[in-house]
N, C-alpha and C positions, 0 to 999 in steps of 0.2 A: 546402431554400429555406427560410430564415428570413422567418416573419410579422411584420411589421410591423404594429406599433398606433395608433392614433390617442387623439392625450390629449387625451380628451372633456371635462376640466375644463378645458380653455386655450382649447377649443372654444366652448365653454357664454360661460364669462364675457368673449370675443371679442364673441358675438355678443348674449350679451345684451348688451352698450352700443352694437349698434349700435341695437338697441329704446329705449333710451335716448336715443335723437338720430333714430330714425325713419328714418333714412337708409340702410335697405337696399336697398329697390328700386333698382337702380342705371342701369336702362334705361326710353328714354322708355315712355310710355304706347303709341307705337305700335309698338317692337318688343316693347310684352310679345305685343301682341296675334298680333304675326307669328310671333313664336316658337312662340308655345300653339297657334296653328293648324298650323306648318309640324310642329311634334311631333307635335299628332292626327291629321297625315294622313298620316305617316312610320308610323307604331305602327298605323293602321289603329281606332281609338278614335270609338266612334259617341256618338250623342247618347243618353245612359241607363244607358250602362255606369256600374260604379262603379267611378274611376278614384283613386288614391291620388297624390298630391302630396307627394314625399320631399325633404323638405330645402327646407320650402314658405316659412320665414321669414314676414315679415312676412302672407303670404297671398295676393301678388296676383296669381300667377298661379294657384291654389284657387276664387279666386273667379272670374275669370276662365270655369274649365273649368264652376264652377255656373250662372254665364249663359250659357253655350253649351248648357247640357242634361244636361249630366254629375252623379250622385252624386258629386259630389267630396272627398274628405277630405283634411287637410290636415295633417303631421306633421315637427317637427320638436325638435332637439335640445334649443335653450335654451329654456327655462321664460317667458323676457320673450317673445320675437319671437311666443310662441305665444299670451300677453295681448295681445300690441297684436293680432295677426289676429284674437283673437278681440271686438274690443272695435272693431276696421274694418270686419271683415264678420260680422258676431253671426247672418246667415242660413248660416255655410259653418259646419260639423264643422273641428275641428281635437283634434288631440289631439299630448300631448309625446312624445316617443319615438326610442328609437333603431332606424339604421334596419339594425343589425348585430343585434338582435332587435325583429322587428317583433310589433304588437302584433295581428293578426288572423291569423284563422283559417285555417288551412293551404287552398289554393281557395278564397279566398274574394270575388276581387277579377278583375275583366274588364281592368285598366289599372294601370301605374305609369307615373308620372311622376319621371323623377332629376333637380329643377330645382336644375342647377350643381351637383352632386352628390360624384359619383366623385371629382375631385381634391382631393379634403380628405382621403380616404381615404389612403393610403401602401399599404395590401393592400386592394382591395373584394373581394375573393374571400368573405367573408361576407355583403355586401351583396348582390350577385350571385345565391347560394346563397338570404338570404331574400324573395325578391322571386322566384324560382323558386318556392318553396313558397307563396309567399300571392299568387300569379297561378292562375288558372281555367284547365284544358285548353283550347289555343288563343290562351287571352289573351294579350296583348303589355307590351311597356316601351317606354320611351325616355329618353332622357336625353342632356343636349348640357352642354360643359362647352369651355374653355378649349382651343384647340389649341396645341401644343408645336410644329408647324411653321411658326405663323403666325410670322412676322420679329418682330412686335409684340409676339404674349403672350410669346416665348421672352426677347426681351432684357428687357421688364419684369420679366416675371414668373417666371421659371423661374431657379435656387437657382444654376447651373453658367454663367450670363450676368453682363457685366460690369462690364453696367448695372442689375440686378437690385435692384429696390426691395421692401421687405418690409412697406412701410405700407400698410396697408389691408389685409394676409392675415395669414391664422395660420403658423405655422410647419407646420402641414402641408399647404395650399396646392401643388399645384406642375403647370402646365398637364400635357395628357394628349395621349400619343400614338396613334394611334385602333386600330391596330390590338392594340395593347397590353389596349384595354379592350374591344376584342372576343373575344379569348380568354378574357379574366377570366369578358364571359359568356356563351359556346361551351362551356367546363367543365360547368356544371350540364346544359347542357338545351339551352338557345335555342338557337334557330336564329335568329341572328344578324348585319346588315350596317350599314353605317355609309355617313354621310351629311356633306357641311361647308354650314357655313352663314357670309356676315359680312354685312355691310350692319349689324347692332345700334346701330343711336343709344345710346348714353352718356347720363347726364344726370347725372354722381355720380362723383365716384373719392375717394377718401379724400385723397390728398393734393393740397393747392391748389393747388401751380405744376403739376400736370400735368391739374389739372380747366380752366387756360388754356387747353390745348392742345386740346379733347373738340371744337370746330368741326374742328379741322385733323387732329385724328384721325378721326373720323365721316370726312369727305370720301375722306382716300387710303382709307379700309376702303370704302369703298362703291367707288372707282374702279380701285384696283388689283388685284382680289381678284376683280372681276367677271366677266372670261369665263373659258370654261370649263373651260381646260388648267391655270385656277390657280385649280381649287377644290379642291384639298388644304392650300391652303394657306389656308385662311378659317380668320376668328377662331376659330370655333367647329364642334366636334367631334360631331356626333351618331350616337346609336349606339343602333339600336334593334333590335330580335327577339318572338318569339312560342312561347311553350311549347308542346309538341306534344299 
């Protein structure tokens, strides 16, 4: 199997541009709180744990973890986003770094949050191995990513869709399939499970035309995918697991 690689310089340039606009935080504040709480619950995080927020962007989730009693540290590939995070949240630790070569010692973390990160990696194998390496025995991870099985995510953000839009995304991004992400994190030795979430309200999209449709999208997403039988079609995949 040929290993695909991420064009890191393009990723850095793209997200450095977001830092200049401070437009990286796409969800509403209420959604941010709900998403972090859901991730922490699934992963079994407890206050006091040392948790790394990988792909932290401008630091909103890292700050939420910190305020909820975790020893949180944020990491991102973009130096300008890290600079923005340090400016916005001066009491929180932020590091510039690569998720495929994490700057943490073996077994040094209790938990890892992958903040909308996995779908940026054409091959997340090295990232999964690094997460396994840096977690303590009994430590856990949780990742959230757009779901390719969700009709809206597929139509708007998957390259195979006739309605695909590249506005606001990098060439590396693609919504994920839950079973493929689970397999990648199972390979290093994690015991992995999957859940799904919708009703995540957006406050920003890069496309000004699509931004006008946000209220309608948020309402439809909330209504259509609430029934339990619709769970696998919800807008985001939550992948979580524990290191033995």
